[in-house]
N, C-alpha and C positions, 0 to 999 in steps of 0.2 A: 183295842179295836183296830181294824184296818184304817189306815189314814184316808180320810174323806170317803170312806166306804169302799175303797178300792183294795182288794186283797193283794194285788200285785204292786202296790205303791212302794217305791224304794227310797223315799225321802224327797226333800224339796229340790227343785230344779236350780241349776246354776244360772245366774244372770238376773237381770232386773225383771220383776214381775209386777202386775198391776197393783197400784195403791188403791185402797188399803187392803191389808190382810191377804195379799196375793189373789184376791177375788173369791176365795173359798168361803168367806162369810155369807155369801149369797147362795151357797149350795150345802149348807150344813145339814147333816143327816139327823141331828138331835134337835127336837123341837122344844124341849124343856131343859134349861141349864141345870146341872147338878150342883153347882157351886152357888151358895146363898150368902150374900154379904148384907150387912146392915149399915145404913147411913148413921154416922155418929160413932162408928166403931173403928178400931185400929186393925189393919189387915197386913198380911205379909206375902210378898212374892219371893219364892226361892228359885234362883237361877242355877241350872246345872246343865252339863253337856251330855251328848249321847254316848260318850265313851265309858260311862259307868252305868250300872243297873239299879243303883239305890237312890241316887239323887243326894247322897251324903256329901259329896265333894265334887270338885271340878277336875277334869283331866289336866295334868300339869307335867311338862309345859303344854299349853294349848294355843288359844288364839285370843288372849285378853286384850291385845292391841293397845297396851299401855293405859287401859281404862278408857275414859271418855265421859260423856254426860248422857243421861237418859230421862225418860218421862213415862208416867202412867196416865192414861187417858181413858175416858168413857165415851161411848157413842150410844145414844138413845134411839137413833133412826137408822140402824143397820149400816153404819159406816159412812153415811152421807155427811155428817158433821161430828166434830170431836170436842170434848171438854177436857183440858189438861187438869188433873187433880193434883199431881205431885211431880216436881222436877228434882233430879239429883244432879248437881253441878260439880263435876269432877269425881274421879275414881269410881266410875260406874262403867263397866264392870270393875270390881275391886281387884287390884293387883296384889301380889304377895306382899305382906307387911314388910316394910323396910325398902321396897322397890318403888314406892310412890314417886312419880316424877321421872322415872327412868324409862327407857325404851325396853319393854319387856312383854313377853307373852305368858308369864306365870301368873296364875290366879291366887287370890287369897282363899282360904278354906271357907270363910264366911261370905256367902252370896245371898243372904237374906236382906230384903229391902222392904221395910215396914213404912206404912203411911196411914194417915187418918182420913177416913171418908167423911167429908163435911156433912153435918146433920142437916144442912140446908138443901141437900140434893134430894130430888123426888125419887120415889121408888118406881120400878118397872120390872115386868116379868122377863124382858129380854134386853139386856145391856151388853154391849161388847166392851171388854177391857182390852186395851192395847198397851204393850210395853215397847217403846222405841228407844234405840241406842245409836248415838253418833260416836264411833270409835275414834280414839286419839291418833293412833299410828296405823300404818298399813294403807291399803287402798282406800280411797274415799268412798265410804259406804253408808247406807242407812238400813238398819236392822229393825224389823217390826214383828212382834208376836201378838196374836189375838186369841181371845177366848170368850165365850158367852158366860155371863153371870146373871143371877137374879138379885136385884137390889131392893131391900125392904126399907121403906122410908121411915125416918124418925118423926117426921111432921107431915100430917096428911095434907096440909096446905102448901107444901114445898113446891116451888116453881123451878123450871129448868133455867139455869143461868146462861148468860151469853157473854162473849168477850174473852174466852180462854182457849184460843185455838192451839192446835198442835204445831210445833215447829218441824218443818220438813226440809231436808237438805240432801245434797249429793245424789239425788235421783236425776237421771238424764232424760231429756225430752225425746219423744219419738219424732224422728225427722219428718214423718208424714203428717205430724200434727203441728209442730212449731220448731223452728231452728234452734239448736242448742245454745246459740249465742243471743237468743232473744232476751229482752230485758227481764221477762218474768222468770227466767231460769238462771241467768248468770250470777245474780247475787246469792243464790241459795246453795252455797258451797262453803264447806268448813275446811280450812287449811290443815296441813299436817302438824302433828305433834302438839296439839292443844287440848285442854279441857275447857269447853265453852261455858260461859255464863250466858244464859238465854236473855234476849231482849225482854223488857218488862211485859210486853203484850203476850209473851209466850210462857211466862214462868208458871202459870197455873193458879188455881184457887188457893192452895196452901203455900206458905213461904217455902222457897227452895231449900233443900237439904244440901249444904255446901261442904265439900271435903276440906281437909286441912290445907293451910297455905303451903306452897312449894318453895324450895330454896331458889335463889336468883340464878344459880348455875344449873338448875335442873334441865334435863333434856326435854321435858314436857313443861309447858307453861299454861297458865290460865289465859283465856281470851274473852274479853267482854265484847259480845257481838253488838254491833250498832243496830238501831231500829231500822227495819226495812220497809216500813209503811204497810206491812201486812202481806207483802209479796210472797213470802215463804211460808205463810200460814195455811192450815188445812181449810180455812174458810175462804181462801182465794179459789173460787169455784172454777175459773177457767183453767188454772193450773192443776187442781185436783182432778178435774175431768180428763185432762190430757194424760195425767199419770195413770188414771184408771184404764186408759186404752193401751198402755205400754205393756208388752209382754215379750217373752222370748227366753231362750236358754242356750248355753253352750255346754258341751260335754267337758267335764273336768275329772281328774282323778279323785277318788273318794278317800281323801287323806284327813282333812281337818274335821273336827267335831261340829255337830250342830248343837244349838243351844235350846234347852227346854226350861220352862218355868213351872213351878208348882204354886198353886194358889192355896193359901191357908186362911181359915176363917179368922184366926187371930194368931198372935205371935207364938203361942204355945201349943196350938192344936192344929194338926194337919190331917187327921184321919178322914175328914170330909173334903179333902182337897182334890184337885184334878190337875191335869197337865195342860199347859198352853202349847202352842205350836212351836216346833223347832225352827230356829233361824240359822241358816247355814252360812259358813264362811266359804266352804266349797260343798258341792253335792255330796251327801253321805247318807247312809241308811240310819234311821233312828233305831238305836239299840233299846230293847225291852219296851216296845211300844205299849202305851197304856191301854188298859181294858176299860170299856164303858166310861170313857171320858169325852168331854167336848174338845175336839182338836180342830183348829183352823190353821192351815199353813200360811206363812207370812211372807212379807217382802224380803227377799234375800239381798245379798250384796249387789251393788250396782256396777262394779267394775267387771269387765269381761276378760281382762288379761289374767294370766296365771299368777297366783299369789305365791310369794316366797314362803318357805316353811322354815 
């Protein structure tokens, strides 16, 4: 299908776009999600880039950015608030086996990320799934892909939980909204060459999935983030609203791949899956755009300087 209903859409823009989901979740052309998940079941995200047409593997070398940490979150109110269901701490995206802890852009062939949907979550006809990624190396960036799903409850009396906000970092303030050195922005920054361990308040409902330990002499190291008092969370409304106003793009060469995610109903079955939005490292055209799928373009990289290849 044409991206966002625009037959001339050539891929996501370069530069920081409004949080969340680049704002396109408010303009979706599909009213009924095609992907149906069930609370209490195990589901899988399959991440692959736009340089292949099958989703069977990642382009290599690409832009793995030495891995990083990522989260899967749900929104029941069209992106106004978020519930982190699962965090992956370290090696997300996965780098090529044997290169863990190294500065590398090579991907591992396995980019399937499975997690359990808690049976305590309520069902809803319209839920937004978000996949967010804080890369280890390269420009300081925040990647986000979004897609609508329908969630079937396991318990009719299930209530919406609170206290599991999404961790947001590396997004820059709009100078017209608040200065970039303001206290609500400056702590929300992840340094170079680390796999972060999220503060407890951001880890999510499920226990985090933690990658293997790294050698002491590794170029990449784990970093235990200190609690920020909620400043960097999606439930910090002042910050989230300011991010929602931020937009803009710079023209860049279409070199690096965009990332796409496939939703699977379970680990073995993908025939009813759909594509999430592509997340660019640089602006690029999505190869083999999906037909009849729910696609929402996401927040791309935050740095405006040209990235090294």
